[in-house]
N, C-alpha and C positions, 0 to 999 in steps of 0.2 A: 457485381464489385462491389454495392455496397457490404454486400452477402461472405464475400470472400474479404473483405477487410478488419469485416465481426469478426469472424471464423478465425482467422489469424489472430487477433486481438487475444481472444476466449484463449485461444493455443497456447500463447503467453503466459496467461494470465495460469493458467493450470498449470503450465511448466514452473511460474516460482512457486503457489502451490504445494505439487508431487517437491522437491526441494526443502519445503519446509516441513512438511512431513514426514520426511526422512530422519526427525531428530528424533532422539528419544522419549517424547515422553512423565517417561517418571522423574526426572534427573532438571529442578531448578531454577539451577545454575542456565538454564540455557537461559531463561526468560526473562538477564536481560545482559546486555554488551560488557564491552572491555569497560565501559569508565559507571558503571551501574549503574545504568538507565533500565530501565525499564521496558519489554522488547515486544510489538504487538503481538493478541493470541488469534486474529481474527485480520485482516484488512482489507478490506476492501476497495477494490479497484474501480476508478472513478467512467462513467460512461464519456463515450463519446459523442458530444454533440450535437445535433442532423443539421445545424444549419454550421456549425467547422466543420461536416464529414462536405456537408454541399458547394459550399463553402474553399478547398483546398487551404483550409487554416491548425497551421501548428502555435501551440506555445510553453508556457512555464505554469504556474502557480504555488507563488509556495503559505502553505498555511500553518498558521500554529494555533497553540489549544494547549491545556491542561487535563492531567493524568489524573482523575482521586482515586483515593485507598483504593476502590472493585475493582478497575480498571477500566473504567466509562469517562469518555474526552466531554470539554464540558469549551464554553468562552472559549470554543471555534473563531478564529479572523481571516481574512488573505492580508499577509503582509505583503507581497510581491506577487501582480499576474501583470504577462504581454498584452493577456488580452483576455475583458469582462465577458463572456462569452466559457469558460474555464473556468470559473470561479462557484459555483453553484453546483456539480457535478463535483469539484475536489472538495468542496466544503460536503456536498453529503459521504461520502467516501470518508470522512474523517470524522463523521456522528456515526457512523455506523462498524467505527474499528471499535475492537474493544483491548486492555490491556489483563496482563498479567497481574492478579491481585495482589497488594504489598502484607504478608507474613506479617502476623502477628511482632510489636516489640520496633519495625520496621518508621522509621520514622520519614515523614513524605518531605517530598522533596515541592518547593513551590517554584523552580526552575520552567518554563514552559517548553512543550517539545513545537518542535517545527517539520514538515514535515513538504517533497516538493516534486507536485504532480509533472511528469513531461507530455504531453499531450503530439504524440510521435502521426503523420500520417504510412510513413513505410515502417516495418513490423524492422524491429532492433537482435541482431541476433546476440546473442544466449547460449554460456556454457552449458551443459546441464551434465550432471556425473552420469559414469560411467552403469554405478546399477538404477538409474532412470531412461539413462538410452535404447537399452537393453530388453523394457518391454513396450517400446516406439516400434512399432515397422514401420518400415516407409514404403 
């Protein structure tokens, strides 16, 4: 059961990574969203805690942090959590994630960034773009 669940989580993470990799890396504009916030270059997916898997516990964690000029995360703190079991994996995922460095002459925003991680036992259905779905065999 654990192996199948982990396989589903890895597949979902791979699909999200493949969707992100389909973007054109030569254009810097995709490194910011519509509001000008920097987008992650690499986002780590937190590991589901063994104890939470065994006890079939689900939950959410909201983590807030700063991103420096080079794209590294710092001052990572849990803002809200439904269960303490999920806090450390969420913080480790943020610590390992990287963002686009700021171009020369651009001012660093002092606003914190927050991400919410949802730990679910049942796989979530995701929509895969046509160009990626052609590579996956049933």
